[in-house]
TORKOL-799766 format. One line per 10 residues: number of its first residue (from 1); their letters; for each residue x, z, y of C-alpha. Coordinates in nm, 2 decimals, decimal comma, m for minus. Layout:
N
NUM> A> X/Z/Y; ...
This chain:
696
1> MRPVVVKEKQ> 0,62/0,72/1,78; 0,48/0,79/1,43; 0,47/0,42/1,32; 0,83/0,37/1,42; 0,94/0,67/1,21; 0,74/0,55/0,91; 0,89/0,21/0,94; 1,25/0,34/0,95; 1,18/0,57/0,65; 1,04/0,28/0,45
11> LNESQIHAVE> 1,34/0,06/0,54; 1,58/0,34/0,43; 1,39/0,39/0,11; 1,41/0,02/0,02; 1,78/0,02/0,10; 1,82/0,32/m0,13; 1,63/0,16/m0,41; 1,84/m0,16/m0,37; 2,16/0,04/m0,40; 2,02/0,24/m0,69
21> DEVRQAKTMD> 1,93/m0,09/m0,87; 2,29/m0,22/m0,82; 2,44/0,10/m0,95; 2,20/0,10/m1,25; 2,29/m0,27/m1,33; 2,66/m0,19/m1,29; 2,63/0,11/m1,53; 2,43/m0,10/m1,78; 2,70/m0,37/m1,77; 2,97/m0,12/m1,81
31> RDIVTHAMKQ> 2,78/0,04/m2,10; 2,74/m0,30/m2,27; 3,11/m0,37/m2,22; 3,21/m0,04/m2,38; 2,96/m0,09/m2,67; 3,10/m0,44/m2,73; 3,46/m0,31/m2,71; 3,38/m0,04/m2,97; 3,25/m0,30/m3,21; 3,55/m0,53/m3,15
41> SIAKLNPKVM> 3,79/m0,24/m3,21; 3,67/m0,23/m3,57; 3,66/m0,61/m3,61; 4,02/m0,62/m3,49; 4,13/m0,41/m3,79; 4,16/m0,74/m3,98; 4,53/m0,77/m4,08; 4,54/m1,13/m3,95; 4,46/m1,00/m3,61; 4,67/m0,68/m3,63
51> IKNPIMFVVE> 4,99/m0,86/m3,72; 5,00/m1,01/m3,37; 5,08/m0,66/m3,26; 5,37/m0,56/m3,49; 5,38/m0,20/m3,37; 5,01/m0,13/m3,44; 5,03/m0,33/m3,76; 5,29/m0,08/m3,89; 5,05/0,20/m3,80; 4,77/0,03/m3,99
61> IGFIITFILS> 4,99/m0,01/m4,30; 5,07/0,36/m4,27; 4,69/0,44/m4,26; 4,64/0,23/m4,58; 4,92/0,41/m4,76; 4,82/0,76/m4,67; 4,45/0,68/m4,74; 4,54/0,56/m5,09; 4,77/0,86/m5,15; 4,49/1,10/m5,06
71> FLPSSSSSIP> 4,30/0,99/m5,38; 4,60/0,99/m5,61; 4,68/1,33/m5,77; 5,05/1,43/m5,74; 5,19/1,73/m5,92; 5,53/1,70/m5,75; 5,40/1,71/m5,40; 5,38/2,04/m5,21; 5,15/1,90/m4,95; 4,78/1,99/m4,99
81> GWFNITVSLI> 4,54/1,71/m5,06; 4,35/1,74/m4,73; 4,67/1,67/m4,54; 4,70/1,31/m4,66; 4,34/1,23/m4,57; 4,38/1,40/m4,23; 4,69/1,20/m4,15; 4,52/0,87/m4,26; 4,22/0,94/m4,03; 4,45/1,02/m3,73
91> LLFTVLFANF> 4,64/0,69/m3,79; 4,31/0,50/m3,82; 4,19/0,63/m3,49; 4,53/0,55/m3,33; 4,48/0,19/m3,43; 4,11/0,19/m3,32; 4,21/0,34/m2,98; 4,47/0,06/m2,93; 4,21/m0,21/m3,03; 3,95/m0,05/m2,80
101> AEALAEGRGK> 4,19/m0,07/m2,51; 4,25/m0,45/m2,57; 3,88/m0,52/m2,64; 3,78/m0,33/m2,32; 4,01/m0,55/m2,11; 3,89/m0,86/m2,28; 3,52/m0,75/m2,24; 3,56/m0,73/m1,86; 3,69/m1,09/m1,86; 3,40/m1,21/m2,08
111> AQADSLKQSK> 3,15/m1,04/m1,85; 3,29/m1,25/m1,56; 3,28/m1,56/m1,78; 2,92/m1,51/m1,86; 2,83/m1,51/m1,49; 3,03/m1,83/m1,44; 2,85/m1,99/m1,73; 2,52/m1,94/m1,54; 2,63/m2,22/m1,31; 2,69/m2,46/m1,61
121> KDVFANVVKE> 2,33/m2,51/m1,69; 2,19/m2,85/m1,76; 2,27/m3,08/m1,47; 2,20/m3,45/m1,43; 2,40/m3,69/m1,21; 2,30/m4,01/m1,03; 2,59/m4,24/m1,13; 2,65/m4,56/m0,92; 2,73/m4,85/m1,15; 2,96/m5,14/m1,06
131> NGDIVQVSAT> 2,66/m5,36/m0,99; 2,52/m5,11/m0,75; 2,25/m4,97/m0,98; 2,19/m4,60/m0,99; 2,16/m4,45/m1,34; 2,08/m4,08/m1,42; 2,30/m3,93/m1,69; 2,39/m3,58/m1,81; 2,68/m3,42/m1,64; 2,85/m3,38/m1,98
141> DLRKGDVVIV> 2,86/m3,76/m2,00; 3,06/m3,80/m1,68; 3,41/m3,92/m1,69; 3,70/m3,92/m1,45; 3,65/m4,21/m1,20; 3,27/m4,22/m1,21; 3,10/m4,25/m0,87; 2,81/m4,01/m0,81; 2,55/m3,96/m0,53; 2,45/m3,60/m0,47
151> KQGEMIPNDG> 2,15/m3,54/m0,24; 2,02/m3,23/m0,06; 1,91/m2,96/m0,31; 2,11/m3,11/m0,60; 2,39/m2,95/m0,79; 2,73/m3,12/m0,79; 2,77/m3,21/m1,15; 3,15/m3,20/m1,18; 3,47/m3,17/m0,98; 3,53/m3,45/m0,74
161> EVIKGLASVD> 3,62/m3,58/m0,40; 3,39/m3,70/m0,13; 3,44/m4,07/m0,06; 3,13/m4,12/0,17; 2,92/m3,89/0,38; 2,92/m3,53/0,51; 2,72/m3,24/0,37; 2,69/m2,86/0,37; 2,78/m2,72/0,03; 2,68/m2,37/m0,11
171> ESAITGESAP> 2,98/m2,25/m0,31; 2,85/m1,90/m0,37; 2,84/m1,95/m0,74; 3,22/m1,99/m0,74; 3,35/m1,79/m0,44; 3,07/m1,54/m0,38; 3,06/m1,64/m0,02; 2,70/m1,71/0,09; 2,79/m1,92/0,40; 2,79/m2,29/0,32
181> VIKEAGGDFC> 3,10/m2,50/0,39; 3,13/m2,85/0,53; 3,26/m3,12/0,30; 3,33/m3,47/0,43; 3,52/m3,79/0,33; 3,89/m3,80/0,41; 4,11/m3,52/0,53; 4,18/m3,20/0,35; 3,82/m3,08/0,31; 3,69/m3,35/0,07
191> SVTGGTMVVS> 3,73/m3,16/m0,25; 3,41/m3,04/m0,42; 3,36/m2,82/m0,73; 3,11/m2,87/m1,01; 2,84/m2,61/m1,02; 2,81/m2,59/m0,64; 2,50/m2,69/m0,45; 2,45/m2,95/m0,17; 2,22/m2,77/0,09; 2,20/m3,05/0,35
201> DEITIVITSN> 2,25/m3,42/0,38; 2,39/m3,65/0,11; 2,74/m3,73/m0,02; 2,90/m3,98/m0,25; 3,18/m3,84/m0,47; 3,42/m3,97/m0,72; 3,46/m3,75/m1,03; 3,82/m3,61/m1,08; 3,79/m3,43/m1,42; 3,66/m3,50/m1,77
211> PGESFIDKMI> 3,42/m3,26/m1,95; 3,59/m2,94/m2,04; 3,86/m2,99/m1,77; 3,66/m2,89/m1,47; 3,74/m2,60/m1,24; 3,47/m2,38/m1,38; 3,58/m2,46/m1,74; 3,93/m2,35/m1,65; 3,80/m2,03/m1,50; 3,59/m1,95/m1,80
221> SLVEGAARQK> 3,87/m2,02/m2,04; 4,11/m1,80/m1,84; 3,89/m1,50/m1,78; 3,77/m1,50/m2,14; 4,14/m1,49/m2,25; 4,11/m1,81/m2,46; 4,39/m1,97/m2,27; 4,59/m1,66/m2,22; 4,95/m1,68/m2,34; 5,20/m1,40/m2,34
231> TPNEIALNTV> 5,43/m1,42/m2,04; 5,81/m1,44/m2,08; 5,85/m1,07/m1,97; 5,57/m0,96/m2,21; 5,74/m1,15/m2,49; 6,08/m0,99/m2,41; 5,93/m0,64/m2,39; 5,74/m0,70/m2,72; 6,07/m0,82/m2,88; 6,25/m0,50/m2,77
241> LTSLTLIFLI> 5,96/m0,28/m2,89; 5,94/m0,46/m3,22; 6,32/m0,43/m3,27; 6,29/m0,05/m3,21; 6,01/m0,03/m3,46; 6,21/m0,22/m3,72; 6,51/0,01/m3,66; 6,30/0,32/m3,71; 6,13/0,17/m4,01; 6,47/0,12/m4,18
251> VVVTLPIFTN> 6,57/0,48/m4,08; 6,26/0,63/m4,23; 6,27/0,41/m4,55; 6,63/0,51/m4,62; 6,58/0,88/m4,53; 6,46/0,99/m4,88; 6,80/0,88/m5,02; 6,98/1,13/m4,80; 6,72/1,41/m4,86; 6,75/1,36/m5,24
261> YLGFQIDTAV> 7,13/1,40/m5,20; 7,07/1,73/m5,01; 6,84/1,84/m5,29; 6,49/1,82/m5,15; 6,21/1,57/m5,11; 5,99/1,46/m4,82; 5,63/1,37/m4,89; 5,53/1,01/m4,82; 5,26/1,12/m4,57; 5,52/1,31/m4,38
271> LVALLVCLIP> 5,75/1,01/m4,37; 5,47/0,79/m4,24; 5,39/1,05/m3,97; 5,76/1,06/m3,87; 5,76/0,68/m3,84; 5,45/0,66/m3,63; 5,57/0,93/m3,40; 5,91/0,76/m3,35; 5,79/0,41/m3,28; 5,65/0,33/m2,93
281> TTIGGLLSAI> 5,29/0,33/m3,02; 5,16/0,42/m2,67; 5,29/0,11/m2,50; 5,24/m0,09/m2,82; 4,87/0,00/m2,80; 4,83/m0,07/m2,43; 5,06/m0,37/m2,37; 4,80/m0,64/m2,43; 4,54/m0,45/m2,22; 4,79/m0,42/m1,93
291> GIAGMDRVTK> 4,84/m0,80/m1,93; 4,47/m0,89/m1,96; 4,38/m0,63/m1,69; 4,64/m0,78/m1,45; 4,48/m1,12/m1,48; 4,14/m0,95/m1,44; 4,25/m0,78/m1,11; 4,36/m1,12/m0,97; 4,03/m1,28/m1,07; 3,83/m1,00/m0,91
301> FNVLAMSGKA> 4,03/m1,07/m0,59; 3,87/m1,42/m0,61; 4,21/m1,58/m0,70; 4,23/m1,80/m1,01; 4,57/m1,77/m1,17; 4,65/m2,05/m1,41; 4,87/m1,83/m1,62; 4,99/m1,47/m1,66; 5,34/m1,60/m1,58; 5,22/m1,69/m1,23
311> VEAAGDINTI> 5,10/m1,33/m1,17; 5,42/m1,18/m1,30; 5,63/m1,43/m1,08; 5,43/m1,30/m0,78; 5,56/m0,95/m0,86; 5,92/m1,07/m0,84; 5,88/m1,28/m0,52; 6,17/m1,25/m0,27; 6,06/m1,50/m0,01; 5,72/m1,61/0,12
321> ILDKTGTITF> 5,68/m1,94/0,31; 5,38/m1,92/0,55; 5,21/m2,18/0,77; 5,16/m2,07/1,12; 4,82/m2,22/1,19; 4,54/m2,04/1,01; 4,77/m1,80/0,83; 4,97/m1,61/1,09; 4,75/m1,73/1,38; 4,37/m1,80/1,40
331> GNRMAHTLLP> 4,44/m2,17/1,45; 4,20/m2,18/1,74; 4,37/m2,19/2,08; 4,19/m1,95/2,31; 4,19/m1,91/2,69; 4,46/m1,65/2,77; 4,48/m1,67/3,15; 4,43/m1,89/3,45; 4,71/m2,00/3,68; 4,62/m2,15/4,03
341> VGNETIEQVG> 4,86/m2,40/4,19; 4,94/m2,47/4,55; 4,72/m2,27/4,78; 4,42/m2,25/4,54; 4,27/m1,92/4,42; 4,21/m1,80/4,07; 3,83/m1,79/4,15; 3,84/m2,16/4,23; 4,03/m2,24/3,91; 3,79/m2,03/3,70
351> KWAAISSVLD> 3,48/m2,19/3,87; 3,58/m2,55/3,79; 3,73/m2,46/3,45; 3,39/m2,31/3,35; 3,19/m2,60/3,49; 3,41/m2,85/3,29; 3,35/m2,64/2,97; 2,97/m2,57/2,99; 2,89/m2,87/2,77; 3,21/m2,85/2,57
361> ETPEGRSVIE> 3,13/m2,71/2,22; 3,50/m2,69/2,10; 3,65/m2,35/2,04; 3,88/m2,40/2,34; 3,58/m2,48/2,56; 3,39/m2,18/2,44; 3,69/m1,96/2,50; 3,71/m2,07/2,86; 3,35/m1,97/2,93; 3,41/m1,63/2,76
371> YVKTKAISYN> 3,73/m1,57/2,96; 3,56/m1,66/3,30; 3,27/m1,43/3,20; 3,51/m1,13/3,13; 3,68/m1,19/3,47; 3,34/m1,19/3,65; 3,41/m1,53/3,81; 3,09/m1,69/3,93; 3,00/m2,06/3,88; 2,69/m2,28/3,89
381> REIAEQGDFV> 2,60/m2,34/3,52; 2,29/m2,55/3,61; 2,47/m2,83/3,79; 2,70/m2,86/3,48; 2,41/m2,88/3,24; 2,24/m3,15/3,45; 2,56/m3,36/3,46; 2,70/m3,61/3,21; 2,94/m3,47/2,96; 3,27/m3,65/2,91
391> PFKAETRMSG> 3,39/m3,57/2,56; 3,76/m3,53/2,47; 3,91/m3,85/2,33; 4,26/m3,91/2,18; 4,31/m4,19/2,42; 4,23/m3,99/2,74; 4,33/m3,65/2,61; 4,09/m3,47/2,85; 3,72/m3,38/2,88; 3,49/m3,27/3,15
401> VDLQDGTKVR> 3,16/m3,35/3,33; 3,04/m3,59/3,59; 2,80/m3,41/3,82; 2,49/m3,56/3,97; 2,64/m3,56/4,32; 2,92/m3,78/4,20; 3,18/m3,51/4,16; 3,41/m3,56/3,86; 3,55/m3,25/3,69; 3,82/m3,27/3,43
411> KGAVGSVIEW> 4,05/m3,05/3,21; 4,31/m3,17/2,97; 4,67/m3,24/2,89; 4,91/m3,21/3,18; 5,03/m3,58/3,18; 4,69/m3,72/3,13; 4,52/m3,53/3,41; 4,81/m3,59/3,65; 4,78/m3,96/3,59; 4,40/m3,95/3,64
421> VRSQGGTIPK> 4,44/m3,76/3,97; 4,69/m4,01/4,09; 4,45/m4,29/4,00; 4,19/m4,12/4,22; 4,44/m4,13/4,51; 4,54/m3,76/4,50; 4,87/m3,58/4,52; 5,03/m3,35/4,27; 5,13/m2,99/4,37; 5,50/m2,92/4,31
431> DVNQKADSIS> 5,44/m2,62/4,09; 5,21/m2,79/3,83; 5,49/m2,90/3,60; 5,69/m2,58/3,65; 5,39/m2,36/3,55; 5,31/m2,59/3,26; 5,67/m2,56/3,13; 5,65/m2,19/3,16; 5,33/m2,18/2,95; 5,49/m2,40/2,68
441> KEGGTPLVVA> 5,80/m2,18/2,67; 5,58/m1,87/2,60; 5,42/m2,05/2,30; 5,10/m2,15/2,48; 4,93/m2,48/2,56; 4,87/m2,58/2,92; 4,55/m2,76/3,03; 4,52/m2,88/3,39; 4,19/m2,84/3,58; 4,12/m3,11/3,84
451> VDNRIYGLIY> 3,82/m3,21/4,06; 3,83/m3,58/4,18; 4,17/m3,62/4,34; 4,26/m3,25/4,36; 4,44/m3,02/4,10; 4,32/m2,66/4,12; 4,53/m2,50/3,85; 4,60/m2,46/3,48; 4,43/m2,29/3,18; 4,68/m2,11/2,95
461> LKDTVKPGMR> 4,56/m2,16/2,59; 4,71/m1,93/2,34; 4,69/m1,95/1,96; 4,64/m1,58/1,89; 4,83/m1,40/1,62; 4,59/m1,23/1,37; 4,56/m0,86/1,41; 4,77/m0,65/1,18; 5,01/m0,93/1,08; 5,31/m0,75/1,22
471> ERFEQLRQMG> 5,23/m0,45/1,02; 5,18/m0,65/0,70; 5,51/m0,83/0,75; 5,68/m0,49/0,80; 5,53/m0,38/0,46; 5,68/m0,69/0,30; 6,01/m0,62/0,46; 6,00/m0,27/0,31; 5,94/m0,43/m0,03; 6,25/m0,65/0,02
481> IKTVMCTGDN> 6,05/m0,97/0,08; 6,16/m1,21/0,35; 5,90/m1,41/0,55; 5,95/m1,76/0,68; 5,71/m1,92/0,92; 5,68/m2,30/0,91; 5,52/m2,47/1,21; 5,51/m2,81/1,38; 5,55/m2,65/1,72; 5,86/m2,69/1,93
491> PLTAATIAKE> 6,14/m2,43/1,89; 6,04/m2,24/2,20; 5,68/m2,20/2,10; 5,78/m2,12/1,74; 6,02/m1,85/1,85; 5,76/m1,69/2,07; 5,50/m1,68/1,79; 5,76/m1,56/1,53; 5,87/m1,28/1,76; 5,51/m1,17/1,82
501> AGVDEFVAEC> 5,41/m1,18/1,46; 5,73/m1,02/1,33; 5,84/m1,28/1,08; 6,20/m1,28/0,96; 6,27/m1,65/1,01; 6,10/m1,96/1,13; 6,13/m2,34/1,09; 6,01/m2,53/1,40; 5,89/m2,90/1,41; 5,85/m2,86/1,03
511> KPEDKIAVIK> 5,74/m3,16/0,83; 5,60/m3,14/0,47; 5,94/m3,25/0,32; 6,11/m2,97/0,53; 5,91/m2,71/0,33; 6,05/m2,84/0,01; 6,40/m2,81/0,15; 6,34/m2,45/0,26; 6,20/m2,36/m0,08; 6,50/m2,52/m0,26
521> AEQDKGKLVA> 6,75/m2,35/m0,03; 6,60/m2,01/m0,11; 6,58/m2,09/m0,48; 6,95/m2,20/m0,48; 7,03/m1,84/m0,36; 6,86/m1,71/m0,67; 6,54/m1,61/m0,49; 6,18/m1,65/m0,61; 5,96/m1,82/m0,35; 5,58/m1,82/m0,28
531> MTGDGTNDAP> 5,39/m2,04/m0,05; 5,04/m2,14/0,05; 4,89/m2,48/0,12; 4,57/m2,69/0,12; 4,66/m3,05/0,20; 4,79/m3,34/m0,01; 5,11/m3,32/0,19; 5,15/m2,96/0,07; 5,13/m3,06/m0,30; 5,51/m3,12/m0,36
541> ALAQADVGLA> 5,60/m2,79/m0,20; 5,33/m2,60/m0,39; 5,47/m2,75/m0,72; 5,83/m2,66/m0,62; 5,75/m2,30/m0,53; 5,76/m2,03/m0,80; 5,41/m1,91/m0,69; 5,20/m2,18/m0,52; 4,86/m2,05/m0,38; 4,63/m2,34/m0,30
551> MNSGTTAAKE> 4,31/m2,31/m0,10; 3,99/m2,39/m0,28; 3,88/m2,58/0,03; 4,18/m2,80/0,00; 4,25/m3,13/m0,18; 4,25/m3,19/m0,55; 4,62/m3,28/m0,54; 4,70/m2,94/m0,38; 4,50/m2,74/m0,64; 4,66/m2,93/m0,93
561> AANMIDLDSN> 5,01/m2,87/m0,80; 4,96/m2,50/m0,75; 4,96/m2,23/m1,01; 4,70/m2,01/m0,83; 4,39/m2,10/m0,64; 4,23/m1,88/m0,37; 3,85/m1,92/m0,40; 3,80/m1,77/m0,05; 4,06/m2,01/0,10; 4,23/m1,73/0,29
571> PTKIIEVVGI> 4,61/m1,81/0,32; 4,70/m1,45/0,40; 4,59/m1,34/0,06; 4,93/m1,44/m0,08; 5,04/m1,10/0,04; 4,78/m0,92/m0,17; 4,87/m1,15/m0,47; 5,23/m1,03/m0,44; 5,11/m0,67/m0,44; 4,90/m0,73/m0,76
581> GKQLLMTRGA> 5,19/m0,89/m0,93; 5,42/m0,60/m0,85; 5,15/m0,36/m0,96; 5,13/m0,54/m1,30; 5,51/m0,52/m1,35; 5,52/m0,16/m1,24; 5,24/m0,05/m1,46; 5,40/m0,21/m1,77; 5,74/m0,06/m1,68; 5,59/0,29/m1,61
591> LTTFSIANDI> 5,39/0,31/m1,93; 5,69/0,18/m2,13; 5,90/0,46/m1,98; 5,63/0,71/m2,05; 5,59/0,59/m2,41; 5,97/0,61/m2,49; 6,00/0,95/m2,31; 5,71/1,07/m2,53; 5,93/1,03/m2,84; 6,16/1,30/m2,72
601> AKYFAIIPAM> 5,89/1,57/m2,73; 5,75/1,43/m3,06; 6,11/1,44/m3,20; 6,13/1,82/m3,13; 5,79/1,87/m3,29; 5,82/1,68/m3,62; 6,20/1,69/m3,71; 6,21/2,07/m3,74; 5,89/2,07/m3,94; 6,03/1,83/m4,19
611> FTLAIPQMEA> 6,37/2,00/m4,25; 6,33/2,37/m4,16; 6,24/2,48/m4,52; 6,54/2,30/m4,67; 6,78/2,35/m4,38; 6,69/2,68/m4,20; 6,94/2,60/m3,92; 6,70/2,33/m3,81; 6,47/2,60/m3,68; 6,68/2,60/m3,37
621> LNIMKLTSPL> 6,52/2,27/m3,28; 6,17/2,42/m3,29; 6,19/2,50/m2,92; 5,81/2,47/m2,89; 5,76/2,75/m3,15; 5,49/2,56/m3,33; 5,27/2,74/m3,58; 5,37/2,58/m3,91; 5,53/2,26/m4,03; 5,20/2,10/m4,12
631> SAILSALLFN> 5,05/2,20/m3,79; 5,35/2,06/m3,60; 5,31/1,72/m3,78; 4,94/1,70/m3,72; 4,97/1,81/m3,36; 5,23/1,54/m3,29; 5,01/1,27/m3,46; 4,70/1,38/m3,27; 4,87/1,37/m2,94; 5,01/1,03/m3,03
641> AVIIPLLIPL> 4,66/0,91/m3,09; 4,47/1,08/m2,80; 4,72/0,97/m2,53; 4,62/0,60/m2,58; 4,25/0,64/m2,46; 4,36/0,88/m2,19; 4,59/0,61/m2,05; 4,34/0,33/m2,07; 4,21/0,38/m1,71; 4,57/0,37/m1,58
651> AMKGIAYKPM> 4,64/0,05/m1,78; 4,32/m0,11/m1,65; 4,35/m0,02/m1,28; 4,73/m0,02/m1,26; 4,95/0,25/m1,11; 4,92/0,33/m0,74; 5,14/0,09/m0,55; 5,30/0,16/m0,21; 5,52/m0,09/m0,02; 5,88/0,04/m0,06
661> SSNALLGRNL> 6,22/m0,09/m0,18; 6,29/m0,16/m0,55; 6,53/0,13/m0,57; 6,28/0,37/m0,42; 6,01/0,25/m0,66; 6,24/0,29/m0,96; 6,34/0,64/m0,86; 5,97/0,74/m0,81; 5,85/0,59/m1,14; 6,14/0,75/m1,34
671> LIYGLGGVIV> 6,05/1,09/m1,19; 5,68/1,06/m1,25; 5,66/0,86/m1,58; 6,00/0,94/m1,72; 6,01/1,31/m1,66; 5,63/1,33/m1,69; 5,66/1,15/m2,02; 5,88/1,43/m2,15; 5,68/1,73/m2,01; 5,32/1,61/m2,08
681> PFIGIKVIDI> 5,38/1,58/m2,46; 5,55/1,92/m2,48; 5,24/2,08/m2,32; 4,99/1,86/m2,51; 5,14/1,91/m2,85; 5,17/2,29/m2,80; 4,80/2,31/m2,69; 4,69/2,10/m2,99; 4,91/2,31/m3,22; 4,73/2,63/m3,11
691> IVGLFI> 4,39/2,47/m3,18; 4,50/2,32/m3,52; 4,66/2,66/m3,62; 4,31/2,82/m3,61; 4,20/2,59/m3,89; 4,50/2,58/m4,13
C-alpha cells in the first residue's frame, strides 16, 4: 500500500508545482504589464498624444498653468502658495491615472501580440516554379498566387488554400486547441493559416496573402491597437463630452467678468479646479481603455474582430441567423430508436442493424452499435468482422456486409433498400413506407434494415439538438433578440427541430441566396442582423450581415467576407459575442452616467467654497458641511483624481451583464450608476475633507 500512497503524493505535488508555476508566470506577466503601463503613462504626457483626448488635454493645460503660478509671487492673491502646487500635483496625477488606464489596456493587447509573434519566426518555403522545379525561399518573399509544398514537420509559411493532398495540421499557435485538424483540397476545409504546423502527410497550397497581410499579421495589428480606429458610437460620445468641456471652459473663462462686477476676485487655481471638477474627466480618462478592453475581451474569447465597430454592432443585434447543422444540432445523425415492420421483433431488427454496422466507421454506424448495446440486444460480432464490408456509395445509398455463409445484410435509404430487396425476389411489408414517413415528419432520417430478400425494420436516425440550446435561445429572447434557423431540411423536419430547439422562426429548404433574402428582409425592418458561416457559399450572406462570424476552419472567401473570425470554429459562439458587445456598450454607458452624476456632488462641494465669502447666502449650498473653502476644493479634486484608478478594473472587465430587456437594463443601470454616481462622491468627498482638514 505504501508505494501507491507515495506515488499519489508525488503526482499531487507535481500538479501543485505546475499550478504554482502558472500562477507565478501570470503574476510576472501582470507585473510587467503594470510596470510598462506606468512608464507609458508618463510618455503619454506629450501634448501631441494628449490632444487626441481633448478632456484630459484640458486637465494637462490646467496642470501647467497652476504649476507655473505656484512659482510666481502674487500680492493680490489670498490663496497660500502651497495651494497652487497642491492643485497642480493633483491635476498631474489625474492625467497620469487616465494615461495609465489606457496604457494598461494597450499593454494587455501587446502581451497577446508578443505571443503571436513567436509563431512568426524565420520560416522557409518550398516553392514550385512553373517549370516544376522546387526552390527554397524565405516566407517573407512569398507572394499571392505562389504554389508551395509543405511536408510533415514543416510550418505553413503563409495563409493559403490546399490544392492537393490531405494532412493533419496543428493550429494550437493560433487557436490554442492542441488537437490537430484535417485539411484537404476542395470543400470548405481547405483553408490553412501561416504559422501552423503540418504534423502528418504532405499538402500543396496556393498562397492567398502577401507579406504583412496574413491572418497572424492582422491579429498582431489588431491586438496591439495599431489598427484600432474609434467606432462611430465612440466618436459620437467623444463629441458630446468634448462639447460639454468646451461649454464649461467658456463658462469658467467668462466667470471672472461677473465676479469682478460683484466686487470680488477668484484665484486662477480655483477657476482651474472648478473647470476640472465640472468637465466629465472620469469617462474622459477611461473611454479609450473601455474600447480597447472590449476588443481585448473578444480576442481572449478566441474571436478575432476586424474592427471595434463590429464588436459594438454585436451589442445592438436584433436578429441572429443560425444554421441548423453544427450550430443548433450536432450535425451527426444518431440512432434514436428501432422500428420493426410486419411480424418482426425489435431484437431481430437490432441484431441485423448491429451486424450491418460493425465494420461501418461512420458516426451513424457507431451510433447504431451504441444504441444496440444500451438496449442489451445480442448479436454475433465475429461473423460480421469475418465478412466483406460493403461501404456506402452515393450511387447505391446503402452499406452493409456480405457474410461468409453468403448472407447479405444491408441498411440504407428507404427507396434504395426496397429496390434492392425486390431485385432479390422479396416482398415489401405494407407498413415500411408508413413508418418511414412518420420518422421524416418527426424530423428524423429513416434507414431500412434488410437481409437478402427480407426487410426487418427501420433505424430512426435523429440529428440531436445540442444540450442547453433552448435555454440559450430563451436568454436571447429576454434580451429582445430574435433567432432564425436556416436549414436545407423539408418543412416538417425543420418545424420539428425548431420546436425542440426553441427558435423563434425557421426557413426550410434554405439555399445560400435565401439567407441573403432573410438578412435583407430583417434589415429593411430596421434590424441589425448577425450570422455565422464557413463555406464559400456563405460569403455573400456574411458580407451582407451587420455582424458576420466566419469559422477559422472555413474557406478564405468566408473569412474575407466576415468582420469577425472564430478561431475555435464554434458557430454557437455568436451568442457569446453578442453578450460581449452588449457588455461593452453597457460599460461605456454606465461609466458615462456615473461620470456626469459625479458632477452634481462636486458642484455642491466647490461652488459654495468659491462664493461663500463674497456671498454668504451661498452657504446654504454647503450641504456636506465641508471644513473650509480650500479643503472643499482640494477634496473635490482629489476625489476626481482617485476615482479614475478605482474604476479601471470595472472598465477593463466590463460591468456584470445579465440577459434582460433593454428597458430593464436601462432602469437597473440608472439606479446603480446614476444614483450611485451621486451618492458615492458625496461620501468620498466628505471622507477626504475630514482627512485634508487635519492638515490645513
